[in-house]
N, C-alpha and C positions, 0 to 999 in steps of 0.2 A: 831462677826463673821469675821474670818480672811479673807484677801483679797485673790482673787484667784491667784494662781502661775502664773507669765509669762511664757509662754512656749517657747522653743528656735525656735519654728517654725513662732510665731508671732513676734518675734525680728527679723527675717530674713527679714519679709515684711515690716520693718521699715527702710527707706533710712536712710544710714550713714550720719553724718554732713560734713565728710570727704571723699576725692576721692578714690575710690578703683582703678580705671583705668582712665586714660587720653587718648582721642581720639584725638590726635593731629598730626597725620601722615600728612606728606605733599603731597599735590595734586600735581602729577607729569604731567599731561595733563588733560586739561578739555575743553569741547565743549564750544560754545557760549552760554550765558544763556538763559534760557527757553524765557524770553521776555513777548510776550503775554499771557494772562489769558488762560489757559488750564483747561480742566476738570479733565484730567487724565494723570500722568506721570509714564512710567513703567521701572523699574530699574531690570536689567538682570544681575545677576554677572556671569562671566565666567572667564577662566583661560586666560592668556595672548597668548598662543598658540592655544587658541580654534577659530582659525579665521574662519575654514568652519563651525562650529557651529554658529557663529553670522552671516555669510552670508545667511545660511538657515533662520534665524529668518528673517533678512532683507528682503528676497526674498519672505517670505509668510505672515504670519500674522502681522509681524512688519511692513510689507511696509506700512500700514495706516499712520504711524507716519513720513511718508516722503510724504505725501498727494496722496497717491494712493487710489483708491476707493476699495471696499470689493467686491469681485465677488458673484453674478451676478449683485450686486447692484451698483449704479453709484456715490452715495452721498461718502463725505468724513468724516474724523472724526476728533475731536480736542483733540487729543492724541501726546504725544511725547513719545520716547524711548531712552533710554541710557544703555550702557553695562558699567558694574562696574569691572576693572580689578584691581590686585596689581600687585606684581612684582615677578620675577622667581628665586629661588636659584639653583646654579649650583649643580651637583652631589656632587662634594667635599665639598659643604657646606661652602665654605670659602670666596665665593665671591656672589655678587647678581649680576643677568644679569638682568640689568634695560632695560625694554622692550621699554622704551620711546625711546632707541637710537638704537632700532633696526629697520634695513630699513623696513621691509614688516610692523610691526606694524605702524611705523609712516605713511606710505602712508595710511595703513588703517584708520588711525585716522585722516588724512588730506581729505581723500576722503569722508567719510562719517558724520564726526563732530557729532559721538555720542558715543565717549568712554570718560569715566572717568577712570583715573588711579591714585592709591594711592601709598605711599610709605610703604607697607607693603607686606610681603611675601604672596603670593596667594597660600592658602592651606584651607583644610575644618576646622581647628582650627581656621582660622582667618575670617572664613566667617561674623561672629558676627560683627567682626570689620569692615569689608569692608563696610557691610550694615549700621550700624552706622554712618560711616564716609560719605557715599552716602546720607545718610538722612541728614547730617548738609549742605553738599553740596547743596541739594536740596531746603533746606529752606532759604538757601542764595540767590540761583541762580535761583530758580523758584518759587518766593513768590506767584504768581497768580494761582497756580495749586490748584485744590480742593481736589484730591484724589492722592495715590500713590499706584501703583500694583508692588509689588515684584514678580518677575516669573523666575524660573528656566529655562536654556537653553532648557532644553528637554520638554519643556511644548507647547502646541499650545493654543492659547487664542481667544476664540470667542468675538473680540473686540465689533461689534455691538451688541450683546447680554449685554455685559458688560456695554458698555457706556448707554444702555437703563436702566439697572438696576440702576446704578449710578444717571442719571438724574431724575428718578422718585421716587426713594427710597432711595437714598444715604442720609445719615445723620452725622452730626459731632459727634467726640468723637466715633467713630466705627471702628470696624476691621470686614471685611468680608471674609469668607472662609468655608473650612470643617474642623470642629472642633472636637478636640480630649477632651474629657471631663474628663477623668480619668485616666490620664498615670503615670505609675511609673516612678520613677527617675532611670535610668539604673546607674549601677555602675563598669559595664566593657564593653568593645568594643568602637566601633566608637562613639557611643553616651554616653559613661561614664562621670558622673561628680561625683568627690568625695565627703562622707559626710561632711568634712569642709567646702568645698566650698557652698555647697548647704544641710543644715541639714534638710532636708524635704524629704518624702517619695513620693510623688506625686506632680506633676505639678499643678498648676491652668489650667483651660481650655485655650486652645490656639489653633490657626489655624495650619492647615498642611503646611510646608514651602515650597510646589511646587509652590504655589500661594496663595497670599492672598493680599486684600486691605485695605489700611488705609487712614481715612480722614487724613488731613494736621493736623488738631490740635492733632490728636492722635500720628503722627509722632514726633511732638514737643514736646508732654508729654514724651514719650520715651527716647528723646534726653536728656531731661533735669535729669531723672532718672537714665539712664545707668551708668555715671562715678561713682555712689553712691551705685553700688553693686558690689560684686565679679564677674569677667568675666566668663561667660557660653558660651562655643563653640556650643552649641544645639540653634541654631540661631532662629528657629520658637517658641521654648519653652520659652526661655529668652524675644525675644522681643513681641510675641502675647500673652505671657503666664504671665511672673513674673513682667515685667515691665508694661505690660497693665495691669494687676490686681491692682498693686500698684495705677498707676495712674488714676483707676476709669473708665477704657476704656472698653465700650460693646463689646462683641464678638458677631458676628451674623452668625449662620449656614447657608450656602446658598447651597441648593441642585443642583448640576451640578457642584461644585467644586470637587477636587481630592485630594486624597493622594498618598503618594510614592509607596504604594505596589499595586494600582491599575494599570491594564494594558490600554493599550491606547484605546479609545473609537473608533468604527466606524463612518467613516466621515459622515453617515447619521445623526449622533447625534449632530453633530455642523450643519448640514444643516437645521435640523428640531428644533433648538434652545432647544435641550435637557441638551446641555453641555457647561458650560462657559470655562472651561478647560480641557485638556486631557495632560497627562504626560506620561513619559517613551517612547519618541517619538524618532527615529533617525532623522538625517536630511532628508533621504529619504521620512520617514513617512510624516515628516512635508510638503514637496512637494508634495507629493500624495494626502495628504488631502486638501492642497491648492487649 
């Protein structure tokens, strides 16, 4: 009986012995390390110029990371929040405008101590790289955290409900979020990945990138595997789909998380603990919901 042929798709999911990518971009600015044990560390990738966006998060749901209570409750929560920035390319593309030297950004960094900035051009194409770099920083600087939430800046997070979920049901080697079970690899447009880079037709199951939670050990698995695969800019499919599948990380669908196509929910759904996350929020909508 002849052996079964090895399919190209099967070969893709075998990590290369060599590095396809090196994630060693410099850290241009970093806050004081997390220090004390933390249940949840939140990473919010934003553009260097998005100061108003960051302010809206700090003044609303993200304020609990600064020790403020969640209204109308009086208790505080053991969470930390950091914004993840790259650098900005000028219009003529001949120079990098290093935001670390920009007065307003420096003042923001000093005032809030919640910004991590890497020496990488801030673009959608580099979102995967920004997060891998942030994960690496987190595993070195926030060693006592148990879970990591990646949240887009246009989401509203029901922190008390999420903390309750993780305290009572959080498991190691897991990723929580809204599952995409059977998504086709797109070959054209914003989310395009060419066939040579990714010779499969469908992604493994993955969680929507608006917001997902990873256990610390799942983050470490992703970090160890990322260099051994060709770079893919579709961050959620690459990190929570391909790398998580190869690493044997469980993906858990949680009702109440969201995906990019959903409109922002009514505030009552947060008040009644029906929603963990809502997306597509403007700065104004975040404040109104809060």
